[in-house]
SEDO-761362 format. One line per 4 residues: number of its first residue (from 0); their letters; for each residue x, z negated, y negated of C-alpha. Coordinates in Angstrom, 1 decimal, always signed. Layout:
% SEDO-761362
NUM	a	X/Z/Y  ...
END
This chain:
% SEDO-761362
0	xxxx	+7.5/+0.7/-3.3  +9.6/+2.7/-1.0  +9.6/+1.4/+2.6  +12.9/+3.1/+3.6
4	xxxx	+11.1/+5.0/+6.4  +12.6/+8.3/+7.5  +10.6/+11.5/+7.2  +8.4/+12.5/+10.1
8	xxxx	+9.1/+16.1/+11.3  +6.1/+18.4/+11.3  +4.7/+19.6/+14.6  +6.0/+23.0/+15.4
12	xxxx	+3.7/+25.7/+16.9  +3.3/+25.1/+20.6  +4.4/+21.5/+20.4  +2.6/+19.3/+22.9
16	xxxx	+1.6/+15.6/+22.8  +1.6/+14.5/+26.5  +0.5/+11.3/+28.1  +1.8/+11.3/+31.7
20	xxxx	+0.5/+8.4/+33.8  +2.3/+7.5/+37.1  -0.2/+4.9/+38.4  -0.6/+3.5/+41.9
24	xxxx	-4.1/+2.0/+42.0  -4.5/+1.4/+45.8  -2.4/-0.7/+48.1  -3.3/-1.8/+51.6
28	xxxx	-5.5/-5.0/+51.5  -5.3/-5.0/+47.7  -7.8/-7.0/+45.7  -10.5/-4.6/+44.4
32	xxxx	-10.0/-6.2/+41.0  -6.5/-4.6/+40.9  -7.9/-1.0/+41.1  -10.5/-1.8/+38.5
36	xxxx	-7.8/-3.2/+36.3  -5.8/-0.1/+36.6  -8.8/+2.1/+35.7  -9.2/-0.2/+32.6
40	xxxx	-5.5/+0.5/+31.7  -6.1/+4.2/+31.8  -9.2/+3.9/+29.7  -7.3/+1.9/+27.0
44	xxxx	-4.6/+4.5/+27.0  -7.1/+7.3/+26.5  -8.9/+5.4/+23.8  -5.7/+5.2/+21.7
48	xxxx	-3.6/+8.2/+22.6  -6.3/+10.8/+23.5  -8.8/+9.9/+20.7  -10.1/+13.2/+19.3
52	xxxx	-10.1/+11.5/+15.8  -6.4/+11.7/+15.9  -6.6/+15.5/+15.4  -3.3/+17.2/+16.0
56	xxxx	-1.8/+13.8/+16.8  -3.9/+13.4/+19.9  -2.3/+13.4/+23.3  -3.4/+15.3/+26.4
60	xxxx	-3.7/+13.1/+29.5  -1.8/+14.4/+32.6  -2.4/+11.8/+35.4  -0.5/+11.8/+38.7
64	xxxx	-2.7/+12.5/+41.7  -3.4/+9.7/+44.2  +0.1/+8.5/+44.9  +0.9/+7.4/+48.5
68	xxxx	+4.4/+8.5/+49.2  +7.7/+8.9/+47.3  +7.6/+12.7/+47.7  +4.4/+12.8/+45.8
72	xxxx	+6.0/+11.1/+42.8  +8.8/+13.7/+42.9  +6.3/+16.5/+43.2  +4.5/+15.2/+40.1
76	xxxx	+7.8/+15.3/+38.1  +8.4/+18.8/+39.3  +4.8/+20.1/+38.6  +4.8/+18.6/+35.1
80	xxxx	+8.4/+19.8/+34.4  +9.1/+16.5/+32.8  +12.8/+16.8/+33.1  +12.7/+20.1/+31.2
84	xxxx	+10.2/+19.1/+28.6  +11.2/+20.9/+25.4  +12.4/+19.3/+22.2  +9.1/+19.8/+20.4
88	xxxx	+7.1/+17.8/+23.0  +6.3/+14.1/+22.4  +6.1/+12.3/+25.8  +4.4/+9.0/+26.6
92	xxxx	+5.2/+8.1/+30.2  +3.1/+5.2/+31.6  +4.2/+3.6/+34.9  +1.9/+1.1/+36.6
96	xxxx	+1.6/-0.6/+40.0  +3.5/-3.2/+42.0  +7.2/-3.5/+41.5  +10.0/-5.2/+43.4
100	xxxx	+13.7/-5.9/+42.8  +16.2/-5.0/+45.5  +19.0/-7.2/+46.6  +21.3/-5.7/+44.0
104	xxxx	+18.7/-6.3/+41.3  +17.5/-2.7/+41.0  +13.8/-2.3/+40.2  +11.5/-0.1/+42.3
108	xxxx	+8.0/+1.1/+42.0  +6.2/+0.3/+45.3  +3.9/+2.9/+46.9  +1.2/+2.3/+49.5
112	xxxx	+3.5/+3.7/+52.2  +6.6/+1.8/+51.1  +8.6/-0.1/+53.7  +10.0/-3.1/+51.8
116	xxxx	+13.0/-3.0/+54.1  +13.8/+0.6/+53.1  +13.2/+0.6/+49.3  +15.7/+3.4/+48.7
120	xxxx	+13.9/+5.8/+51.0  +10.3/+4.8/+50.7  +9.9/+3.4/+47.1  +10.9/+5.0/+43.8
124	xxxx	+13.6/+3.6/+41.7  +12.0/+2.9/+38.3  +15.0/+3.8/+36.3  +15.0/+7.3/+37.9
128	xxxx	+11.4/+7.8/+36.7  +12.4/+6.6/+33.2  +15.5/+8.9/+33.3  +13.4/+11.9/+34.0
132	xxxx	+11.8/+11.4/+30.6  +14.8/+10.1/+28.7  +17.1/+13.0/+29.9  +14.5/+15.7/+29.0
136	xxxx	+14.9/+17.7/+25.8  +11.9/+16.0/+24.2  +13.0/+14.3/+20.9  +10.2/+11.6/+21.0
140	xxxx	+9.8/+9.7/+24.2  +8.1/+6.4/+24.9  +8.0/+4.8/+28.3  +5.8/+1.8/+29.3
144	xxxx	+6.5/+0.1/+32.6  +3.6/-2.2/+33.6  +4.6/-3.5/+37.1  +5.7/-6.8/+38.6
148	xxxx	+9.2/-7.8/+37.3  +9.4/-4.7/+35.1  +12.0/-6.2/+32.8  +14.3/-5.9/+35.8
152	xxxx	+14.4/-2.1/+35.1  +16.8/-2.9/+32.3  +19.6/-3.5/+34.8  +19.7/+0.2/+35.8
156	xxxx	+18.5/+1.4/+32.5  +21.7/+0.3/+30.8  +23.6/+2.7/+33.2  +21.1/+5.5/+32.5
160	xxxx	+21.5/+5.3/+28.8  +25.3/+5.4/+29.1  +25.0/+8.5/+31.3  +23.0/+10.4/+28.7
164	xxxx	+24.8/+12.7/+26.4  +25.9/+11.1/+23.2  +23.2/+12.6/+21.1  +20.5/+11.4/+23.4
168	xxxx	+21.9/+7.9/+24.0  +22.0/+7.4/+20.2  +18.6/+8.9/+19.5  +16.4/+6.6/+17.4
172	xxxx	+13.2/+7.9/+19.0  +13.7/+7.1/+22.7  +11.9/+3.8/+23.5  +11.2/+1.9/+26.7
176	xxxx	+8.9/-1.1/+27.0  +8.5/-3.6/+29.9  +5.2/-5.4/+30.3  +6.5/-8.3/+32.5
180	xxxx	+9.5/-10.6/+32.6  +12.0/-11.1/+35.4  +10.2/-12.9/+38.3  +6.8/-12.4/+36.8
184	xxxx	+4.0/-10.5/+38.7  +1.9/-8.1/+36.8  -1.4/-9.3/+35.3  -3.4/-6.2/+35.8
188	xxxx	-5.6/-6.7/+32.7  -3.1/-8.3/+30.3  -1.5/-5.2/+28.9  -4.9/-3.6/+28.5
192	xxxx	-6.0/-6.6/+26.4  -2.9/-6.5/+24.3  -3.1/-2.8/+23.6  -6.8/-3.1/+22.8
196	xxxx	-6.0/-5.9/+20.3  -3.2/-3.9/+18.8  -5.6/-0.9/+18.4  -8.1/-3.2/+16.7
200	xxxx	-5.5/-4.6/+14.3  -4.2/-1.2/+13.4  -7.8/+0.0/+12.7  -8.6/-3.0/+10.5
204	xxxx	-6.3/-5.8/+9.4  -2.8/-4.2/+9.8  -3.5/-1.6/+7.0  -0.4/+0.4/+7.8
208	xxxx	-0.5/+3.5/+5.7  +1.8/+5.7/+7.7  +0.7/+8.5/+10.0  +2.9/+7.2/+12.8
212	xxxx	+4.3/+3.7/+13.6  +7.9/+2.9/+13.9  +8.9/+1.1/+17.1  +9.5/-2.1/+15.0
216	xxxx	+6.0/-1.9/+13.6  +4.6/-1.4/+17.1  +6.5/-4.5/+18.4  +5.3/-6.5/+15.4
220	xxxx	+1.7/-5.6/+16.2  +2.2/-6.5/+19.8  +3.6/-9.9/+18.9  +0.6/-10.5/+16.7
224	xxxx	-1.7/-9.4/+19.5  +0.1/-11.8/+21.9  -0.7/-14.7/+19.6  -4.3/-13.6/+19.3
228	xxxx	-4.8/-13.2/+23.1  -2.5/-15.8/+24.4  -0.7/-13.3/+26.6  +3.1/-12.7/+26.8
232	xxxx	+4.3/-9.9/+24.5  +6.0/-7.1/+26.3  +9.8/-6.7/+26.2  +11.6/-3.8/+24.4
236	xxxx	+14.3/-2.4/+26.7  +15.3/+0.5/+24.5  +14.4/+1.7/+21.0  +15.2/-1.1/+18.6
240	xxxx	+18.2/+0.7/+17.3  +15.8/+3.2/+15.8  +13.3/+0.6/+14.8  +12.4/+1.9/+11.4
244	xxxx	+12.0/+5.6/+12.4  +8.5/+6.9/+12.6  +7.7/+7.7/+16.2  +5.5/+10.7/+17.2
248	xxxx	+4.5/+8.8/+20.3  +3.0/+6.0/+18.3  +0.1/+7.6/+16.2  -1.5/+5.1/+13.9
252	xxxx	-5.2/+4.9/+14.6  -5.7/+3.3/+11.2  -4.1/+6.1/+9.2  -6.3/+7.6/+6.6
256	xxxx	-5.1/+10.8/+4.9  -4.8/+10.4/+1.1  -4.6/+13.0/-1.6  -2.2/+12.3/-4.4
260	xxxx	-3.7/+12.6/-7.9  -0.2/+12.9/-9.5  +3.4/+13.3/-8.2  +4.9/+10.2/-6.5
264	xxxx	+7.3/+9.4/-9.4  +4.3/+8.8/-11.7  +1.8/+7.3/-9.3  +2.6/+3.7/-9.9
268	xxxx	+1.2/+3.8/-13.4  -1.3/+6.7/-13.2  -5.0/+6.3/-13.0  -6.5/+6.2/-9.5
272	xxxx	-8.3/+9.2/-8.0  -11.4/+7.1/-7.6  -11.4/+6.4/-11.4  -10.8/+10.0/-12.3
276	xxxx	-13.5/+11.3/-10.0  -15.9/+8.7/-11.5  -15.3/+9.8/-15.1  -15.4/+13.5/-14.1
280	xxxx	-18.8/+13.0/-12.5  -20.0/+11.1/-15.5  -18.8/+13.9/-17.8  -20.6/+16.6/-15.7
284	xxxx	-23.9/+14.8/-16.1  -23.9/+14.6/-19.9  -26.4/+16.7/-21.8  -23.6/+18.1/-24.0
288	xxxx	-21.2/+19.8/-21.5  -18.5/+19.9/-24.2  -18.4/+16.1/-24.3  -15.7/+15.2/-21.6
292	xxxx	-16.7/+11.6/-21.4  -15.3/+8.3/-22.5  -12.1/+8.4/-20.4  -11.0/+11.6/-21.9
296	xxxx	-12.2/+11.1/-25.5  -12.2/+7.3/-26.1  -9.7/+5.2/-28.1  -8.7/+8.3/-29.9
300	xxxx	-6.3/+6.8/-32.5  -4.2/+5.2/-29.8  -4.2/+8.2/-27.4  -3.5/+10.5/-30.3
304	xxxx	-0.5/+8.4/-31.4  +0.9/+8.3/-27.9  +0.4/+12.0/-27.4  +2.2/+12.7/-30.7
308	xxxx	+5.2/+10.6/-29.6  +5.4/+12.5/-26.3  +5.0/+15.9/-28.1  +7.1/+15.5/-31.2
312	xxxx	+9.1/+12.4/-30.7  +9.2/+9.4/-33.0  +8.3/+9.7/-36.7  +11.1/+9.6/-39.2
316	xxxx	+12.8/+6.2/-39.4  +12.2/+5.2/-35.8  +14.1/+5.1/-32.6  +13.0/+7.3/-29.6
320	xxxx	+11.2/+4.4/-28.0  +7.5/+3.3/-28.1  +6.0/-0.1/-27.3  +2.4/-0.3/-26.3
324	xxxx	+1.4/-3.9/-26.6  -1.7/-6.2/-26.9  -3.4/-9.2/-25.6  -4.5/-9.5/-22.0
328	xxxx	-7.4/-7.2/-21.2  -7.1/-5.1/-24.4  -6.6/-1.9/-22.4  -2.9/-1.2/-22.9
332	xxxx	-2.2/-0.2/-19.3  -5.3/+2.1/-19.4  -3.9/+3.9/-22.5  -0.6/+4.3/-20.8
336	xxxx	-2.1/+5.4/-17.5  -4.2/+8.1/-19.3  -1.1/+9.6/-20.8  +0.9/+9.4/-17.5
340	xxxx	-2.0/+11.0/-15.6  -2.8/+13.8/-18.0  +0.8/+14.7/-18.3  +1.2/+15.4/-14.6
344	xxxx	+1.6/+19.2/-14.0  -0.2/+19.0/-10.6  -3.2/+17.3/-12.1  -3.3/+19.8/-15.0
348	xxxx	-3.4/+22.6/-12.5  -6.1/+21.0/-10.4  -9.4/+22.9/-11.0  -11.4/+19.7/-10.5
352	xxxx	-10.1/+18.3/-13.8  -9.6/+21.5/-15.7  -12.9/+21.5/-17.5  -12.7/+17.9/-18.7
356	xxxx	-9.1/+18.3/-19.9  -9.9/+21.6/-21.7  -12.8/+19.8/-23.5  -10.7/+16.8/-24.4
360	xxxx	-9.5/+16.4/-28.0  -6.3/+18.5/-28.1  -4.4/+16.0/-30.2  -4.8/+13.3/-27.5
364	xxxx	-3.3/+15.3/-24.7  +0.3/+14.7/-23.8  +2.4/+17.8/-23.1  +2.4/+18.9/-19.5
368	xxxx	+5.5/+17.5/-17.7  +6.3/+15.2/-20.7  +6.8/+12.1/-18.6  +9.4/+12.3/-15.9
372	xxxx	+9.0/+8.9/-14.2  +6.5/+6.0/-14.6  +7.3/+2.6/-13.1  +5.1/-0.5/-12.8
376	xxxx	+7.5/-3.4/-13.3  +5.0/-6.0/-11.9  +6.9/-8.4/-9.6  +9.8/-5.9/-9.4
380	xxxx	+13.5/-6.8/-9.9  +15.7/-5.0/-12.3  +17.4/-3.3/-9.3  +14.0/-2.1/-8.0
384	xxxx	+13.1/-0.6/-11.4  +16.4/+1.3/-11.6  +16.0/+2.5/-8.0  +12.5/+3.9/-8.9
388	xxxx	+13.9/+5.6/-12.0  +16.7/+7.2/-10.0  +14.5/+8.3/-7.2  +12.0/+9.7/-9.7
392	xxxx	+14.6/+12.1/-11.1  +15.8/+13.0/-7.6  +18.8/+10.7/-7.1  +19.5/+7.9/-4.7
396	xxxx	+20.9/+4.5/-5.7  +24.7/+4.4/-5.0  +26.4/+1.9/-2.9  +28.5/-0.4/-5.1
400	xxxx	+32.2/-0.9/-4.5  +33.6/-4.4/-3.9  +34.4/-4.8/-7.6  +31.0/-3.8/-9.0
404	xxxx	+27.7/-5.6/-8.6  +24.8/-3.5/-7.4  +22.8/-3.5/-10.7  +25.8/-2.4/-12.7
408	xxxx	+26.6/+0.4/-10.3  +23.0/+1.6/-10.2  +22.7/+1.5/-14.0  +26.0/+3.4/-14.4
412	xxxx	+24.8/+6.1/-12.0  +21.5/+6.4/-13.8  +23.3/+6.7/-17.2  +25.7/+9.3/-15.9
416	xxxx	+22.8/+11.3/-14.5  +21.0/+11.2/-17.8  +24.2/+12.3/-19.6  +24.4/+15.4/-17.4
420	xxxx	+20.8/+16.2/-18.2  +21.6/+15.8/-21.9  +24.4/+18.3/-21.6  +21.9/+21.0/-20.5
424	xxxx	+19.6/+20.0/-23.4  +17.1/+17.9/-21.5  +16.0/+14.4/-22.4  +14.2/+12.4/-19.7
428	xxxx	+11.1/+10.3/-20.6  +10.6/+7.0/-18.7  +7.5/+4.8/-18.8  +7.8/+1.2/-17.8
432	xxxx	+4.5/-0.7/-17.8  +3.8/-4.4/-17.1  +7.3/-5.4/-18.3  +6.1/-9.0/-18.9
436	xxxx	+5.1/-9.3/-15.2  +8.5/-8.2/-13.9  +10.5/-10.6/-11.6  +12.8/-11.4/-14.6
440	xxxx	+11.6/-9.7/-17.7  +14.6/-10.8/-19.9  +17.1/-9.6/-17.3  +15.3/-6.3/-17.1
444	xxxx	+15.4/-5.8/-20.8  +19.1/-6.9/-21.3  +20.6/-5.2/-18.3  +18.5/-2.0/-18.0
448	xxxx	+16.3/-1.2/-21.0  +18.8/-2.1/-23.7  +21.7/-0.2/-22.2  +19.5/+2.9/-21.6
452	xxxx	+18.2/+2.8/-25.2  +21.7/+2.4/-26.6  +23.2/+5.2/-24.4  +23.6/+7.6/-27.3
456	xxxx	+22.9/+11.2/-26.4  +22.2/+10.2/-22.8  +19.4/+7.8/-23.9  +16.0/+8.6/-22.4
460	xxxx	+12.8/+8.5/-24.4  +11.1/+5.2/-23.4  +7.5/+4.0/-23.4  +7.2/+0.3/-22.7
464	xxxx	+4.0/-1.5/-21.9  +4.1/-5.3/-22.5  +1.5/-8.0/-23.1  +1.7/-10.1/-26.3
468	xxxx	-0.4/-12.3/-28.5  -1.6/-10.9/-31.7  +0.4/-12.9/-34.2  -2.3/-12.4/-36.9
472	xxxx	-4.9/-14.1/-34.8  -4.7/-17.9/-35.5  -6.6/-18.7/-32.3  -4.0/-16.8/-30.2
476	xxxx	-1.0/-18.6/-31.5  -0.1/-22.0/-30.0  +0.1/-25.1/-32.2  +3.9/-25.0/-32.3
480	xxxx	+6.7/-23.8/-34.4  +8.0/-21.9/-31.3  +6.6/-18.4/-30.7  +4.4/-17.8/-27.7
484	xxxx	+6.4/-16.8/-24.7  +5.1/-13.2/-24.6  +5.7/-12.9/-28.4  +9.3/-14.0/-27.9
488	xxxx	+9.6/-11.3/-25.1  +8.2/-8.7/-27.5  +10.8/-9.6/-30.1  +13.5/-9.3/-27.4
492	xxxx	+12.3/-5.8/-26.5  +12.1/-4.8/-30.2  +15.8/-5.8/-30.7  +16.8/-4.0/-27.5
496	xxxx	+15.1/-0.7/-28.6  +16.3/-0.9/-32.3  +19.2/+1.5/-33.1  +21.8/+1.2/-35.8
500	xxxx	+22.5/+4.4/-37.8  +25.9/+5.8/-38.2  +25.6/+6.6/-41.9  +24.0/+3.5/-43.4
504	xxxx	+23.3/-0.1/-42.7  +19.7/+0.6/-42.0  +18.2/+0.4/-38.5  +15.8/+2.4/-36.6
508	xxxx	+13.1/+0.2/-34.9  +10.9/+1.5/-32.1  +7.4/+2.8/-32.7  +4.8/+0.2/-31.9
512	xxxx	+1.1/+0.6/-30.9  -1.2/-2.4/-30.6  -4.3/-2.1/-28.4  -5.9/-5.3/-29.8
516	xxxx	-6.6/-4.1/-33.4  -9.8/-4.7/-35.3  -11.3/-1.5/-33.8  -10.9/-2.8/-30.2
520	xxxx	-14.3/-4.5/-29.9  -15.9/-1.2/-30.9  -13.8/+0.5/-28.2  -14.9/-2.0/-25.6
524	xxxx	-18.5/-1.6/-26.6  -18.2/+2.2/-26.3  -16.6/+1.8/-22.9  -19.4/-0.6/-21.8
528	xxxx	-22.0/+1.8/-23.0  -20.4/+4.6/-21.0  -20.6/+2.5/-17.9  -24.2/+1.5/-18.5
532	xxxx	-25.2/+5.1/-19.2  -24.6/+5.7/-15.5  -27.3/+3.3/-14.4  -30.1/+5.1/-12.6
536	xxxx	-33.6/+4.5/-13.9  -32.2/+2.0/-16.3  -34.9/-0.3/-17.9  -32.7/-0.9/-20.9
540	xxxx	-31.1/+0.8/-23.9  -27.4/+1.2/-23.0  -26.2/+1.1/-26.6  -28.2/-2.0/-27.5
544	xxxx	-27.3/-3.8/-24.3  -23.6/-3.0/-24.6  -23.7/-4.4/-28.1  -25.4/-7.6/-27.0
548	xxxx	-23.0/-8.1/-24.1  -19.9/-7.6/-26.2  -21.2/-10.0/-28.8  -22.0/-12.6/-26.1
552	xxxx	-18.6/-12.6/-24.3  -15.9/-14.6/-26.3  -12.8/-12.5/-27.0  -14.3/-9.8/-24.9
556	xxxx	-11.9/-7.5/-23.0  -12.2/-4.2/-21.1  -12.0/-6.2/-17.8  -15.0/-8.4/-19.0
560	xxxx	-17.0/-5.3/-19.9  -16.4/-3.7/-16.5  -17.4/-6.8/-14.5  -20.5/-7.4/-16.7
564	xxxx	-21.5/-3.7/-16.3  -21.1/-3.9/-12.5  -23.2/-7.0/-12.3  -26.0/-5.3/-14.3
568	xxxx	-25.8/-1.9/-12.6  -25.7/-3.4/-9.0  -28.5/-5.9/-9.5  -31.7/-5.3/-7.6
572	xxxx	-33.6/-5.7/-10.8  -31.5/-5.2/-14.0  -34.5/-6.1/-16.1  -34.8/-9.5/-14.5
576	xxxx	-31.1/-10.1/-15.0  -31.3/-9.3/-18.6  -34.1/-11.8/-18.9  -32.1/-14.5/-17.0
580	xxxx	-30.7/-17.1/-19.5  -28.2/-18.3/-16.9  -26.7/-14.8/-16.7  -26.2/-14.8/-20.5
584	xxxx	-24.7/-18.3/-20.2  -22.3/-17.0/-17.6  -21.2/-14.2/-20.0  -20.7/-16.9/-22.6
588	xxxx	-18.0/-18.4/-20.3  -16.3/-15.1/-20.2  -14.3/-14.1/-17.1  -14.6/-17.5/-15.5
592	xxxx	-18.4/-17.5/-15.9  -18.8/-14.0/-14.4  -16.6/-14.7/-11.4  -18.4/-18.0/-10.8
596	xxxx	-21.7/-16.2/-10.7  -20.5/-13.6/-8.3  -19.0/-16.4/-6.0  -22.3/-18.3/-6.0
600	xxxx	-24.2/-15.1/-5.1  -22.5/-15.0/-1.7  -24.9/-16.0/+1.1  -23.3/-14.8/+4.4
604	xxxx	-22.0/-17.1/+7.1  -18.8/-15.0/+7.3  -18.0/-15.6/+3.6  -18.9/-18.7/+1.8
608	xxxx	-18.2/-19.2/-1.9  -15.4/-21.6/-1.1  -13.8/-19.3/+1.4  -14.0/-16.3/-1.0
612	xxxx	-12.4/-18.4/-3.7  -9.6/-19.3/-1.3  -9.0/-15.6/-0.4  -9.0/-14.6/-4.1
616	xxxx	-6.6/-17.4/-5.0  -4.3/-16.4/-2.2  -4.1/-12.9/-3.6  -3.4/-14.4/-7.1
620	xxxx	-0.4/-16.3/-5.8  +1.0/-13.4/-3.8  +4.4/-12.0/-4.8  +5.5/-8.4/-4.9
624	xxxx	+2.9/-5.7/-5.2  +0.2/-7.8/-3.5  -0.7/-9.5/-0.2  -1.2/-7.6/+3.1
628	xxxx	-4.3/-8.3/+5.1  -3.1/-9.7/+8.4  -1.8/-12.2/+9.3  -0.3/-13.0/+5.8
632	xxxx	-3.5/-13.1/+3.7  -5.3/-15.6/+6.1  -2.2/-17.8/+6.2  -2.0/-17.9/+2.4
636	xxxx	-5.7/-18.6/+2.1  -5.5/-21.5/+4.6  -2.6/-23.0/+2.6  -4.6/-22.7/-0.6
640	xxxx	-7.8/-24.2/+1.0  -5.8/-26.8/+3.0  -7.9/-26.0/+6.0  -8.1/-23.4/+8.8
644	xxxx	-10.1/-20.3/+8.6  -11.9/-20.0/+11.9  -12.6/-16.2/+11.6  -10.3/-15.0/+8.8
648	xxxx	-10.8/-11.3/+9.8  -14.5/-11.5/+9.4  -14.2/-13.3/+6.1  -11.8/-10.7/+4.7
652	xxxx	-14.0/-7.8/+6.0  -17.0/-9.5/+4.3  -15.0/-9.9/+1.0  -14.0/-6.2/+1.1
656	xxxx	-17.6/-5.1/+1.5  -19.0/-7.5/-1.2  -19.1/-7.1/-5.0  -15.9/-9.2/-5.1
660	xxxx	-13.9/-6.2/-4.1  -14.3/-5.2/-7.8  -11.9/-8.0/-8.7  -9.2/-6.6/-6.5
664	xxxx	-6.8/-3.6/-6.7  -4.9/-2.0/-3.9  -1.3/-0.8/-3.8  +1.2/+0.2/-1.1
668	xxxx	+4.3/-1.8/-0.3  +6.7/-1.3/+2.6  +4.3/+1.1/+4.3  +1.3/-1.3/+4.1
672	xxxx	-1.8/-1.5/+1.9  -1.6/-4.7/-0.2  -4.2/-6.4/-2.3  -3.8/-8.0/-5.7
676	xxxx	-6.1/-9.1/-8.5  -7.2/-6.2/-10.7  -5.8/-7.8/-13.8  -3.1/-10.5/-14.4
680	xxxx	-5.5/-12.3/-16.7  -7.9/-12.7/-13.7  -5.0/-13.9/-11.5  -4.1/-16.5/-14.1
684	xxxx	-7.6/-17.9/-14.1  -7.6/-18.2/-10.3  -4.1/-19.8/-10.2  -4.7/-22.3/-13.0
688	xxxx	-8.4/-22.9/-13.5  -10.1/-23.0/-10.0  -12.0/-26.1/-10.9  -13.9/-24.2/-13.5
692	xxxx	-15.2/-21.9/-10.8  -16.7/-24.9/-8.8  -18.7/-26.4/-11.7  -22.5/-26.6/-11.5
696	xxxx	-24.5/-23.9/-13.3  -25.7/-24.7/-16.7  -29.3/-25.5/-17.4  -31.2/-22.7/-19.2
700	xx	-31.2/-23.3/-22.9  -34.7/-23.9/-24.4
END
């Protein structure tokens, strides 16, 4: 989901990242620990801002020489030309030493030669140092004041900001931080501990995905670090007005560059790059190089029907909408994701995928560019879905007037945009998957999907993914005269997408594809065999083993097949596992049995089966796109477990490096990596049947 962050300007040629440190380490009769603490501060600053791993985001450290007198501070400002720093520079100014407030409340940096009776002449007014950076031309400035009573600099800073020109005084990327409160002496190692903790959080549990932090994100991390260390969080004196703007002076050490498999407007529903790379590598290793592999050639009747709809539109007698539906785990989202991914022009032009795409059955390939926007409705409101559709076609959601509610205004703007496209002969194609998992599925259908489908010439072509029971399966239908909830939702969607004709009383229903037909078990077996084919030095026949596994798992799903294959492929001795009656018994319990087995296999002190189950259940209960690591995931897990987690960070790290990571998927929400269960069926098991995951293992059958 969009975080609302502004764009970060690219570094221009010649732009500098500068860390200027005005530090006074030596005072007369000073405790040696003070000088050691100051050295530690500088080391912490270098570790973060000057780390070579930051690449072009790394800063160059420009320390002031041994400062004894006021004139030496002024000379440093002149030599570094701080006051004339150009717009392209990013400036971090660090001020550290002893401070003192004058009788009027002005804050001064004390120097070894300072006469406390003559602060104006022999000390340096802290606000004047800050002003040298703030009144430069540099667009991004961050000042840290780590002295006694440093919050007192705010008294003069208010005047300084008023004296800046209007553009500078309103700049969202000027920030000042005070380490100590009024009347509080500096703890020489406290800020070092806080910044070290923040750096650790950003490198691990924070999982912020942006290249640079906003000042608000930095302050949030400082507050978390304060709770972890027991120290007082520093005080922001300037910068909160631009809190959500990415700041070039706050490089995120946890940032990891990512390549986009498809364009952003299709990425919510598309396959992941990891999945695509896996199937590409599988295809390249096949004896027949013209066989592109299961991902590109499997489930051909379904992929052919979907490609035909995207190529030629609906068959005669149908509305221009298509529903892809089936029971949980029947692969409906994978079928949709394949079409979304292979329709992306960027992916089609990528040489890494060209061979497999060229060798794929031509009648299963959607036309390049045939899907404009693909949205995953999971946990999203109707407003969020419409916002994603608008942004996907290059428009922003309008601000409603006082007489119109937000959703109505947004829907009207979207319809008008589609009408303008229709005038020039273009019909947009929208994919909305996971509709049954939306925040309010019925509202989304009645207030968004139905009006779009009924919009006449402006109507987009729609592909809707929704879970439903197979009504022909007696075991799937509840013992009641009422339809299953997801079947009722499917009927609601059918009515919304059905069009009346102008020339007769007949109606045009949507096209419907079911992914849980009689051929599905064969498809799952083929998928499982493709996974087992990849096992190195396999002591088994992939085809025969795939058949045995699919026959053993009741109501087998693609999710079941993937987990079973992973257990077999990653086992130290696959042959022993195949001879283990308890493993086959766990398969007989389906998803619950396989998860229970993986939980019991945990044997590390950092991650017990009970703790792992609590973490997984916390992710299952999470709202939105998923749960962020820290501190929210540990708090949710503690609530689920009804006990504290003594080392939650170690437990989550162990979970992420264990086989259980295969039960989780990752997404991005509000600029953070979030974690959710890989499938809603799995989340339902964890929410409603945790007792089944605690039961004792069955005895081997004789």
